[in-house]
All heavy atoms as an XYZ file, in Angstrom:
884
protein
N      32.686     72.842    136.261
C      32.902     74.275    136.073
C      34.200     74.704    136.722
O      34.488     74.213    137.812
C      31.734     75.110    136.582
C      30.493     74.898    135.866
C      29.465     74.065    136.250
C      30.050     75.543    134.688
N      28.418     74.163    135.387
C      28.756     75.079    134.387
C      30.666     76.445    133.866
C      28.093     75.511    133.298
C      29.982     76.869    132.741
C      28.695     76.392    132.461
N      34.826     75.637    136.130
C      35.962     76.296    136.735
C      35.425     77.439    137.536
O      34.820     78.376    137.022
C      36.956     76.751    135.697
C      38.205     77.376    136.273
O      38.150     78.229    137.134
N      39.333     76.930    135.806
N      35.552     77.395    138.895
C      34.948     78.412    139.769
C      35.499     79.805    139.502
O      34.762     80.786    139.636
C      35.207     78.067    141.226
C      34.413     76.812    141.640
C      34.678     76.468    143.091
O      35.158     77.379    143.829
O      34.376     75.364    143.521
N      36.741     79.929    139.120
C      37.303     81.237    138.936
C      37.115     81.797    137.500
O      37.265     82.972    137.276
C      38.809     81.225    139.242
C      39.091     80.945    140.739
C      40.558     80.898    140.976
C      38.420     81.945    141.629
N      36.884     80.915    136.567
C      36.602     81.348    135.164
C      35.376     80.537    134.662
O      35.489     79.469    134.165
C      37.800     81.078    134.243
C      37.621     81.641    132.864
O      36.485     81.989    132.476
O      38.626     81.762    132.153
N      34.188     81.157    134.851
C      32.999     80.394    134.470
C      32.812     80.136    133.006
O      31.849     79.502    132.579
C      31.845     81.328    135.020
C      32.496     82.669    135.119
C      33.937     82.455    135.421
N      33.731     80.618    132.160
C      33.707     80.326    130.758
C      34.455     79.040    130.412
O      34.591     78.659    129.280
C      34.305     81.477    129.933
C      33.416     82.678    130.003
O      32.213     82.560    129.838
N      34.012     83.842    130.262
N      34.955     78.358    131.432
C      35.715     77.112    131.245
C      34.949     75.991    131.974
O      34.654     76.101    133.172
C      37.135     77.168    131.745
C      37.908     78.168    130.930
C      37.793     75.828    131.650
C      39.318     78.443    131.435
N      34.685     74.856    131.291
C      34.135     73.690    131.951
C      34.843     72.477    131.437
O      35.314     72.425    130.328
C      32.583     73.620    131.613
C      32.328     73.372    130.178
C      31.891     72.519    132.469
N      35.046     71.534    132.334
C      35.687     70.271    131.972
C      34.733     69.106    132.039
O      33.865     69.097    132.949
N      34.857     68.175    131.103
C      34.002     66.978    131.189
C      34.879     65.733    131.100
O      36.001     65.754    130.567
C      33.071     66.940    129.904
O      33.812     66.987    128.686
C      32.070     68.107    129.971
N      34.432     64.695    131.683
C      35.096     63.381    131.658
C      34.251     62.419    130.860
O      33.042     62.592    130.650
C      35.264     62.869    133.107
O      34.051     62.789    133.792
N      34.903     61.337    130.395
C      34.218     60.401    129.480
C      34.658     59.014    129.705
O      35.776     58.773    130.084
C      34.452     60.888    128.033
O      33.875     60.023    127.107
N      33.806     58.089    129.296
C      34.164     56.682    129.318
C      35.127     56.266    128.205
O      35.661     55.164    128.245
C      32.888     55.771    129.329
C      32.097     55.925    128.044
C      32.011     56.027    130.547
C      31.005     54.917    127.817
N      35.409     57.202    127.294
C      36.340     56.914    126.225
C      37.811     57.239    126.652
O      38.673     57.329    125.771
C      35.987     57.581    124.920
C      36.134     59.095    124.976
O      36.526     59.691    126.017
O      35.889     59.753    123.911
N      38.043     57.446    127.921
C      39.334     57.673    128.537
C      39.786     59.115    128.428
O      40.969     59.419    128.737
C      40.503     56.756    128.054
O      40.914     57.122    126.752
C      40.088     55.273    128.088
N      38.995     60.020    127.927
C      39.418     61.368    127.689
C      38.801     62.375    128.669
O      37.720     62.082    129.281
C      39.059     61.890    126.297
O      37.661     61.894    126.150
C      39.720     60.984    125.227
N      39.411     63.498    128.788
C      38.854     64.733    129.480
C      38.814     65.753    128.353
O      39.730     65.849    127.549
C      39.729     65.212    130.571
S      39.778     64.239    132.009
N      37.752     66.578    128.326
C      37.624     67.630    127.394
C      37.456     68.929    128.130
O      36.548     68.966    129.048
C      36.417     67.407    126.428
O      36.610     66.132    125.791
C      36.388     68.513    125.400
N      38.170     69.948    127.764
C      38.028     71.284    128.396
C      37.348     72.157    127.395
O      37.820     72.261    126.245
C      39.426     71.867    128.792
C      40.203     70.880    129.677
C      39.223     73.214    129.435
C      39.513     70.509    130.998
N      36.240     72.696    127.773
C      35.413     73.516    126.892
C      35.543     75.001    127.232
O      35.497     75.363    128.370
C      33.937     73.117    127.009
C      33.697     71.718    126.660
C      33.764     70.640    127.527
C      33.167     71.209    125.421
N      33.383     69.496    126.846
C      33.053     69.814    125.580
C      32.837     71.804    124.256
C      32.588     69.017    124.566
C      32.401     71.002    123.212
C      32.274     69.635    123.386
N      35.638     75.817    126.264
C      35.520     77.253    126.417
C      34.138     77.682    125.977
O      33.725     77.390    124.851
N      33.348     78.228    126.832
C      31.956     78.612    126.535
C      31.907     80.028    126.035
O      32.625     80.950    126.498
C      31.094     78.474    127.833
C      31.059     77.092    128.413
C      30.173     77.081    129.665
C      30.605     76.064    127.422
N      30.959     80.228    125.105
C      30.744     81.610    124.613
C      29.262     81.728    124.249
O      28.578     80.743    123.950
C      31.621     81.899    123.418
C      31.380     80.857    122.283
C      32.422     80.935    121.157
O      33.462     81.512    121.415
O      32.110     80.421    120.112
N      28.731     82.911    124.335
C      27.365     83.176    123.957
C      27.205     83.036    122.470
O      28.079     83.476    121.711
C      26.909     84.582    124.371
O      27.105     84.668    125.811
C      25.438     84.793    124.042
N      26.200     82.281    122.040
C      26.043     82.047    120.594
C      24.864     81.150    120.355
O      23.836     81.298    121.036
N      24.947     80.254    119.467
C      23.770     79.408    119.138
C      23.469     78.465    120.325
O      24.314     78.038    121.018
C      24.149     78.476    117.897
C      24.379     79.286    116.627
C      24.786     78.319    115.540
O      25.136     77.191    115.709
N      24.822     78.924    114.274
N      22.175     78.285    120.468
C      21.734     77.551    121.664
C      21.937     76.054    121.502
O      21.526     75.457    120.521
C      20.211     77.804    121.887
N      22.632     75.431    122.480
C      22.633     73.992    122.590
C      22.031     73.642    123.948
O      21.766     72.488    124.238
C      24.062     73.403    122.435
C      24.936     73.935    123.532
C      24.622     73.670    121.039
C      26.293     73.208    123.602
N      21.791     74.564    124.770
C      21.142     74.435    126.059
C      20.855     75.828    126.605
O      21.207     76.844    126.024
N      20.184     75.861    127.704
C      19.792     77.154    128.288
C      20.244     77.155    129.742
O      20.002     76.221    130.486
C      18.319     77.414    128.158
C      17.831     77.518    126.734
C      16.773     78.581    126.591
N      16.435     78.640    125.162
C      16.899     79.594    124.378
N      17.726     80.507    124.818
N      16.555     79.630    123.101
N      20.810     78.264    130.151
C      21.208     78.499    131.516
C      20.679     79.913    131.874
O      21.123     80.883    131.290
C      22.770     78.481    131.705
C      23.279     77.103    131.318
C      23.089     78.788    133.156
C      24.810     76.990    131.289
N      19.736     80.018    132.756
C      19.109     81.253    133.154
C      18.659     82.072    131.985
O      18.811     83.314    131.964
C      20.092     82.099    134.042
C      20.447     81.414    135.350
O      19.559     80.719    135.875
O      21.601     81.587    135.760
N      18.152     81.410    130.972
C      17.647     82.105    129.788
C      18.697     82.535    128.801
O      18.322     83.040    127.697
N      19.943     82.421    129.080
C      21.051     82.782    128.114
C      21.327     81.643    127.185
O      21.408     80.482    127.695
C      22.343     83.182    128.837
C      22.161     84.496    129.707
O      21.401     85.344    129.308
N      22.782     84.509    130.837
N      21.570     81.886    125.940
C      22.016     80.821    125.010
C      23.448     80.582    125.205
O      24.273     81.503    125.385
C      21.777     81.262    123.589
O      20.374     81.460    123.353
N      23.854     79.305    125.242
C      25.270     78.974    125.450
C      25.661     77.976    124.435
O      24.929     76.977    124.170
C      25.467     78.389    126.932
C      26.890     77.961    127.082
C      25.059     79.423    127.932
N      26.825     78.137    123.860
C      27.374     77.133    122.990
C      28.807     76.873    123.481
O      29.443     77.676    124.146
C      27.412     77.571    121.552
O      27.875     76.519    120.696
C      28.267     78.827    121.300
N      29.335     75.701    123.127
C      30.670     75.377    123.585
C      31.665     75.186    122.422
O      31.236     74.804    121.359
N      32.846     75.511    122.660
C      33.913     75.260    121.746
C      35.019     74.473    122.457
O      35.403     74.840    123.533
C      34.509     76.630    121.233
C      35.596     76.500    120.274
S      36.233     78.095    119.714
C      37.051     78.635    121.202
N      35.412     73.350    121.877
C      36.445     72.574    122.545
C      37.737     73.335    122.579
O      38.242     73.755    121.544
C      36.625     71.218    121.781
C      37.789     70.419    122.410
C      35.384     70.379    121.818
N      38.251     73.506    123.790
C      39.534     74.161    123.964
C      40.665     73.110    123.846
O      41.662     73.355    123.182
C      39.602     74.818    125.316
C      40.837     75.634    125.542
C      40.696     76.488    126.752
N      42.030     76.985    127.108
C      42.360     77.470    128.268
N      41.408     77.537    129.206
N      43.512     77.809    128.547
N      40.488     71.975    124.454
C      41.472     70.892    124.321
C      40.824     69.598    124.776
O      39.935     69.580    125.568
C      42.752     71.170    125.159
O      43.755     70.218    124.809
C      42.512     71.087    126.619
N      41.278     68.491    124.144
C      40.857     67.143    124.540
C      42.096     66.310    124.664
O      42.949     66.390    123.823
C      39.893     66.564    123.519
C      39.339     65.222    123.940
C      38.345     64.680    122.974
O      38.528     64.718    121.771
N      37.245     64.114    123.487
N      42.197     65.514    125.751
C      43.315     64.744    125.938
C      42.965     63.391    126.526
O      42.018     63.226    127.220
C      44.331     65.470    126.900
C      43.768     65.858    128.181
C      44.631     65.357    129.307
C      43.781     67.425    128.267
N      43.824     62.402    126.177
C      43.637     61.055    126.711
C      44.133     61.189    128.176
O      45.338     61.506    128.395
C      44.376     59.994    125.934
C      43.762     59.897    124.575
C      44.375     58.655    126.678
C      44.508     59.012    123.600
N      43.298     60.910    129.135
C      43.635     61.163    130.494
C      43.964     59.951    131.321
O      44.797     60.019    132.210
C      42.458     61.919    131.172
N      43.382     58.821    130.989
C      43.563     57.576    131.799
C      43.614     56.388    130.880
O      43.344     56.481    129.673
C      42.368     57.426    132.802
C      42.410     58.399    133.909
N      42.936     58.088    135.151
C      42.002     59.681    134.004
C      42.838     59.136    135.933
N      42.270     60.142    135.233
N      43.933     55.247    131.506
C      43.974     53.955    130.726
C      42.592     53.364    130.583
O      42.372     52.494    129.753
C      44.949     52.988    131.418
C      46.334     53.529    131.488
O      46.782     54.244    130.525
O      47.066     53.241    132.497
N      41.660     53.769    131.434
C      40.277     53.295    131.405
C      39.356     54.521    131.531
O      39.823     55.680    131.472
C      39.996     52.344    132.561
C      40.847     51.067    132.465
C      40.541     50.114    133.599
C      41.307     48.832    133.502
N      41.013     47.927    134.644
N      38.122     54.240    131.759
C      37.057     55.343    131.839
C      37.519     56.494    132.818
O      38.121     56.159    133.871
C      35.718     54.788    132.281
C      35.129     53.760    131.333
C      35.455     52.353    131.756
O      36.501     52.083    132.344
O      34.629     51.474    131.449
N      37.175     57.685    132.495
C      37.390     58.838    133.387
C      36.034     59.131    134.036
O      35.049     59.379    133.338
C      37.947     60.057    132.698
C      38.208     61.150    133.610
C      39.163     59.692    131.899
N      36.000     59.186    135.397
C      34.710     59.361    136.091
C      34.484     60.748    136.585
O      33.365     61.127    136.793
C      34.586     58.313    137.200
C      34.477     56.916    136.754
C      35.238     55.912    137.348
C      33.616     56.560    135.751
C      35.150     54.640    136.925
C      33.478     55.273    135.318
C      34.234     54.226    135.898
N      35.492     61.553    136.870
C      35.271     62.841    137.421
C      36.498     63.741    137.110
O      37.611     63.263    136.897
C      35.076     62.751    138.928
C      34.384     63.993    139.498
O      33.851     64.842    138.741
O      34.299     64.071    140.738
N      36.234     65.016    137.109
C      37.265     66.040    136.851
C      37.002     67.217    137.793
O      35.786     67.484    138.116
C      37.242     66.486    135.384
C      38.347     67.581    135.135
C      35.960     66.986    134.969
C      38.533     67.906    133.721
N      38.033     67.858    138.346
C      37.841     69.023    139.184
C      39.000     69.995    138.978
O      40.137     69.551    138.812
C      37.758     68.610    140.628
N      38.680     71.260    138.933
C      39.740     72.273    138.832
C      40.228     72.628    140.228
O      39.430     72.701    141.164
C      39.201     73.557    138.200
C      39.044     73.413    136.689
C      37.873     72.994    136.138
C      40.083     73.761    135.857
C      37.723     72.853    134.752
C      39.989     73.626    134.503
C      38.849     73.178    133.959
N      41.544     72.831    140.368
C      42.157     73.247    141.603
C      42.222     74.803    141.689
O      42.256     75.439    140.680
C      43.587     72.686    141.641
O      44.296     73.277    142.748
N      42.216     75.287    142.898
C      42.357     76.757    143.074
C      43.842     77.110    143.068
O      44.170     78.315    143.118
C      41.700     77.177    144.391
C      40.179     77.102    144.301
C      39.558     77.730    145.500
N      38.120     77.632    145.416
C      37.335     77.017    146.294
N      37.894     76.468    147.348
N      36.081     76.989    146.133
N      44.725     76.153    143.062
C      46.163     76.441    143.049
C      46.573     77.098    141.777
O      45.975     76.930    140.710
C      46.965     75.144    143.237
N      47.614     77.807    141.841
C      48.221     78.453    140.643
C      47.272     79.393    139.959
O      47.285     79.556    138.764
N      46.477     80.122    140.748
C      45.513     81.059    140.166
C      44.159     80.489    139.906
O      43.196     81.154    139.600
N      44.008     79.137    139.985
C      42.730     78.489    139.954
C      42.150     78.330    138.554
O      41.020     77.934    138.410
N      42.907     78.601    137.561
C      42.318     78.545    136.204
C      42.878     77.414    135.369
O      42.166     76.822    134.545
C      42.654     79.894    135.465
C      41.965     79.998    134.166
C      42.139     81.402    133.604
N      41.332     81.550    132.441
C      41.687     81.221    131.188
N      42.890     80.701    131.008
N      40.891     81.407    130.179
N      44.113     76.971    135.558
C      44.775     76.096    134.638
C      44.992     74.651    135.149
O      45.241     73.759    134.378
C      46.172     76.678    134.202
C      45.958     77.981    133.446
O      45.137     77.952    132.480
O      46.535     78.965    133.845
N      45.006     74.453    136.487
C      45.316     73.141    136.953
C      44.052     72.374    137.328
O      43.157     72.913    138.004
C      46.192     73.269    138.214
C      47.525     73.911    137.826
C      46.448     71.924    138.906
C      48.461     74.253    138.972
N      43.993     71.128    136.842
C      42.808     70.299    137.163
C      43.342     68.895    137.360
O      44.436     68.529    136.962
C      41.711     70.370    136.096
C      42.105     69.794    134.736
C      41.741     68.498    134.441
C      42.789     70.557    133.837
C      42.061     67.964    133.141
C      43.106     70.036    132.567
C      42.750     68.770    132.238
N      42.457     68.061    137.938
C      42.762     66.645    138.169
C      41.592     65.802    137.710
O      40.433     66.286    137.564
C      43.075     66.406    139.630
N      41.861     64.520    137.441
C      40.813     63.558    137.077
C      41.031     62.301    137.802
O      42.136     61.942    138.248
C      40.863     63.379    135.568
O      42.113     62.855    135.182
N      39.956     61.515    137.964
C      39.970     60.142    138.530
C      39.291     59.179    137.596
O      38.389     59.651    136.810
C      39.359     60.098    139.939
C      40.097     60.957    140.925
C      37.913     60.578    139.923
N      39.638     57.935    137.672
C      39.007     56.998    136.743
C      39.006     55.554    137.202
O      39.410     55.242    138.300
N      38.606     54.724    136.279
C      38.429     53.290    136.509
C      39.792     52.594    136.710
O      39.826     51.496    137.218
C      37.668     52.659    135.386
N      40.839     53.267    136.360
C      42.216     52.697    136.517
C      42.752     52.872    137.961
O      43.858     52.453    138.263
C      43.212     53.188    135.466
C      43.392     54.693    135.568
O      42.792     55.392    136.418
O      44.100     55.248    134.692
N      41.990     53.588    138.833
C      42.389     53.761    140.210
C      43.422     54.831    140.412
O      44.041     54.892    141.489
N      43.483     55.748    139.505
C      44.504     56.819    139.665
C      43.907     58.211    139.726
O      42.792     58.417    139.207
C      45.542     56.754    138.556
O      44.986     57.164    137.303
N      44.666     59.137    140.332
C      44.395     60.524    140.311
C      45.475     61.192    139.509
O      46.661     61.027    139.807
C      44.353     61.155    141.728
C      44.035     62.650    141.665
C      43.309     60.441    142.599
N      45.096     61.921    138.467
C      46.087     62.544    137.602
C      45.886     64.054    137.555
O      44.786     64.515    137.457
C      46.037     61.953    136.193
C      46.284     60.487    136.222
C      46.242     59.859    134.862
N      46.329     58.379    134.995
C      47.031     57.646    134.184
N      47.711     58.139    133.218
N      47.006     56.336    134.370
N      46.988     64.800    137.648
C      46.974     66.237    137.593
C      47.402     66.717    136.237
O      48.329     66.134    135.644
C      47.906     66.846    138.626
C      47.566     66.565    140.095
S      46.088     67.398    140.641
C      46.592     69.103    140.460
N      46.744     67.775    135.769
C      47.076     68.354    134.500
C      47.201     69.896    134.594
O      46.606     70.427    135.511
C      45.941     68.065    133.472
C      45.732     66.636    133.191
C      44.867     65.917    133.961
C      46.386     65.992    132.146
C      44.630     64.544    133.744
C      46.182     64.637    131.883
C      45.345     63.946    132.703
N      47.956     70.468    133.730
C      48.100     71.907    133.668
C      47.835     72.329    132.247
O      48.548     71.893    131.325
C      49.525     72.336    134.126
C      49.687     73.865    134.231
O      49.034     74.583    133.481
O      50.468     74.313    135.111
N      46.823     73.127    132.027
C      46.450     73.548    130.664
C      47.579     74.303    129.931
O      47.584     74.276    128.709
C      45.210     74.425    130.695
C      43.910     73.782    131.121
C      42.781     74.723    131.264
C      43.542     72.713    130.038
N      48.522     74.822    130.699
C      49.643     75.505    130.058
C      50.728     74.550    129.581
O      51.605     74.920    128.826
C      50.255     76.472    131.034
C      49.285     77.588    131.482
C      49.701     78.296    132.700
N      49.710     77.373    133.802
C      49.919     77.715    135.092
N      50.083     78.945    135.414
N      49.915     76.809    136.024
N      50.696     73.262    130.069
C      51.747     72.294    129.777
C      51.073     70.948    129.596
O      51.271     70.037    130.417
C      52.769     72.221    130.887
C      53.396     73.566    131.226
N      54.302     74.131    130.428
C      53.145     74.349    132.271
C      54.657     75.301    130.970
N      53.949     75.465    132.076
N      50.341     70.729    128.525
C      49.579     69.509    128.358
C      50.418     68.359    127.777
O      49.879     67.306    127.551
C      48.365     69.776    127.465
C      47.248     70.559    128.082
C      46.140     70.907    127.120
C      46.685     69.802    129.282
N      51.727     68.586    127.584
C      52.520     67.443    127.077
C      52.705     66.310    128.080
O      53.110     65.226    127.681
C      53.836     67.997    126.559
C      54.742     68.615    127.603
C      54.437     70.068    127.819
O      53.567     70.639    127.190
O      55.082     70.719    128.677
N      52.333     66.558    129.315
C      52.427     65.515    130.359
C      51.434     65.696    131.479
O      50.938     66.816    131.616
C      53.883     65.422    130.969
C      54.217     66.615    131.786
N      54.695     67.788    131.274
C      54.184     66.775    133.117
C      54.901     68.648    132.262
N      54.598     68.084    133.412
N      51.203     64.682    132.161
C      50.358     64.714    133.405
C      51.190     64.139    134.513
O      52.221     63.462    134.286
C      49.058     64.001    133.190
O      49.292     62.622    133.022
N      50.696     64.319    135.716
C      51.401     63.753    136.848
C      50.418     62.886    137.652
O      49.336     63.299    137.989
C      51.909     64.872    137.841
O      52.809     65.755    137.118
C      52.584     64.315    139.045
N      50.765     61.603    137.852
C      49.959     60.694    138.662
C      50.284     60.998    140.082
O      51.410     60.778    140.534
C      50.238     59.235    138.284
C      49.888     58.950    136.834
C      49.430     58.333    139.228
C      50.262     57.589    136.368
N      49.339     61.479    140.846
C      49.588     61.825    142.263
C      49.044     60.756    143.210
O      49.350     60.776    144.401
C      48.995     63.211    142.654
C      47.493     63.288    142.461
C      49.674     64.282    141.864
C      46.853     64.547    143.004
N      48.258     59.820    142.723
C      47.830     58.659    143.495
C      47.441     57.546    142.541
O      46.895     57.774    141.493
C      46.641     59.018    144.371
C      46.102     57.799    145.119
C      46.655     57.358    146.293
C      44.947     57.100    144.598
C      46.161     56.222    146.951
C      44.468     56.012    145.283
C      45.105     55.585    146.410
O      44.610     54.476    147.072
N      47.852     56.309    142.942
C      47.475     55.143    142.162
C      47.191     54.027    143.128
O      48.022     53.619    143.912
C      48.658     54.811    141.253
C      48.254     53.900    140.093
C      49.274     53.870    138.992
O      50.483     54.119    139.289
O      48.914     53.638    137.819
N      45.960     53.534    143.044
C      45.531     52.423    143.922
C      46.249     51.175    143.493
O      46.202     50.753    142.320
C      44.016     52.244    143.841
C      43.525     51.206    144.786
O      43.347     51.548    146.003
O      43.295     50.048    144.393
N      46.848     50.469    144.405
C      47.644     49.235    144.081
C      46.771     48.099    143.562
O      47.216     47.269    142.829
C      48.415     48.798    145.315
O      47.494     48.427    146.395
N      45.474     48.104    143.923
C      44.506     47.118    143.439
C      43.751     47.622    142.161
O      42.867     46.871    141.703
C      43.531     46.753    144.533
C      44.196     46.192    145.769
C      44.925     44.923    145.534
O      44.398     44.021    144.895
N      46.154     44.813    146.027
N      44.042     48.832    141.756
C      43.364     49.468    140.644
C      41.854     49.492    140.813
O      41.101     49.340    139.867
C      43.723     48.769    139.329
C      45.194     48.974    138.923
C      45.474     48.514    137.509
O      44.774     47.662    136.949
N      46.527     49.056    136.957
N      41.460     49.778    142.095
C      40.035     49.953    142.354
C      39.592     51.322    141.780
O      40.298     52.328    141.926
C      39.778     49.937    143.833
C      40.035     48.644    144.498
C      39.057     47.591    144.041
O      37.837     47.824    143.974
N      39.578     46.386    143.660
N      38.489     51.350    141.081
C      38.012     52.613    140.447
C      37.834     53.714    141.470
O      37.320     53.473    142.583
C      36.663     52.221    139.806
C      36.743     50.718    139.648
C      37.519     50.231    140.780
N      38.174     54.893    141.103
C      37.984     56.120    141.883
C      36.837     56.892    141.124
O      36.953     57.153    139.936
C      39.189     56.924    142.005
C      40.379     56.257    142.635
C      41.615     57.134    142.627
C      40.058     55.879    144.097
N      35.779     57.213    141.856
C      34.607     57.750    141.221
C      34.412     59.241    141.276
O      33.886     59.860    140.416
C      33.334     57.039    141.794
C      33.310     55.526    141.700
C      32.022     54.988    142.348
C      33.385     55.091    140.246
N      34.841     59.775    142.411
C      34.622     61.257    142.659
C      35.921     61.934    143.053
O      36.767     61.352    143.685
C      33.538     61.482    143.727
C      32.195     60.892    143.419
C      31.441     61.687    142.385
N      31.274     63.063    142.830
C      30.986     64.094    142.070
N      30.843     63.944    140.793
N      30.874     65.289    142.569
N      35.956     63.211    142.771
C      37.121     64.034    143.104
C      36.654     65.413    143.552
O      35.807     66.042    142.910
C      38.026     64.135    141.850
C      39.270     65.087    141.987
C      40.243     64.547    143.015
C      39.892     65.259    140.600
N      37.222     65.851    144.658
C      36.927     67.232    145.119
C      38.140     67.748    145.883
O      38.730     67.024    146.747
C      35.720     67.227    146.081
C      35.319     68.586    146.471
C      34.034     68.567    147.377
O      33.352     67.564    147.375
O      33.765     69.631    147.930
N      38.508     68.974    145.553
C      39.629     69.598    146.296
C      39.086     70.265    147.558
O      38.020     70.819    147.568
C      40.268     70.716    145.420
C      41.104     70.173    144.306
C      40.592     70.048    143.027
C      42.392     69.684    144.505
C      41.373     69.575    141.963
C      43.104     69.159    143.519
C      42.621     69.098    142.249
N      39.848     70.062    148.661
C      39.464     70.592    149.954
C      40.227     71.849    150.324
O      40.075     72.388    151.389
C      39.614     69.569    151.056
C      41.014     69.104    151.266
O      41.965     69.661    150.638
O      41.216     68.197    152.061
N      41.089     72.330    149.466
C      41.887     73.525    149.724
C      43.164     73.282    150.412
O      43.958     74.164    150.620
N      43.510     71.999    150.826
C      44.682     71.754    151.548
C      45.711     71.014    150.702
O      46.808     70.672    151.223
C      44.383     70.898    152.776
C      43.512     71.675    153.780
C      42.201     71.328    153.871
C      44.069     72.698    154.534
C      41.396     72.050    154.787
C      43.285     73.391    155.410
C      41.944     73.072    155.569
N      45.456     70.751    149.456
C      46.415     70.047    148.627
C      47.584     71.003    148.239
O      47.342     72.049    147.696
C      45.720     69.531    147.352
C      46.606     68.776    146.354
C      47.102     67.514    147.011
C      45.759     68.438    145.112
N      48.787     70.562    148.564
C      49.965     71.374    148.257
C      50.487     71.021    146.891
O      50.957     69.890    146.671
C      51.061     71.069    149.335
C      52.336     71.902    148.994
O      52.315     72.827    148.184
O      53.368     71.573    149.681
N      50.393     71.910    145.966
C      50.791     71.727    144.562
C      52.082     72.436    144.289
O      52.438     72.606    143.097
C      49.698     72.109    143.618
C      48.427     71.309    143.757
C      47.369     71.937    142.803
C      48.599     69.869    143.467
N      52.846     72.835    145.287
C      54.061     73.650    145.010
C      55.107     72.831    144.233
O      55.915     73.454    143.566
C      54.661     74.091    146.324
O      54.978     72.998    147.162
N      55.098     71.550    144.314
C      56.057     70.714    143.531
C      55.506     70.198    142.202
O      56.201     69.452    141.497
C      56.555     69.553    144.350
C      57.355     70.012    145.545
O      58.134     70.971    145.468
N      57.135     69.396    146.755
N      54.270     70.572    141.884
C      53.666     70.088    140.612
C      54.161     70.986    139.527
O      54.140     72.204    139.581
C      52.108     70.155    140.765
C      51.448     69.860    139.462
C      51.411     68.542    138.989
C      50.849     70.810    138.698
C      50.786     68.196    137.832
C      50.250     70.488    137.494
C      50.177     69.199    137.026
N      54.592     70.366    138.439
C      55.016     71.127    137.231
C      54.748     70.324    136.006
O      54.627     69.113    136.032
C      56.429     71.558    137.349
O      57.281     70.470    137.456
């Protein structure tokens, strides 16, 4: 979930992609607190060379558009929903050991990310 915009959720997949969903009230595909929720794909992108294991939105830049993902290729990649033509690899394990979880601690400086 995007903490600042609860209508946006990101998912990771073993097919190497991340999908960003825009949620809207409508036909039920699941229930959250009794409200019907349906999803509409906002964007899907090939994120890694191997399986993607986790995705997290950053609070940087307003907290809505910047997210990162980790995967079986041992890398952490940053994305900006406003500029999806490229991503930035901010970490790559030299042994390509899989990275399973990702969480922002509030101290990541993204001032040079574009």
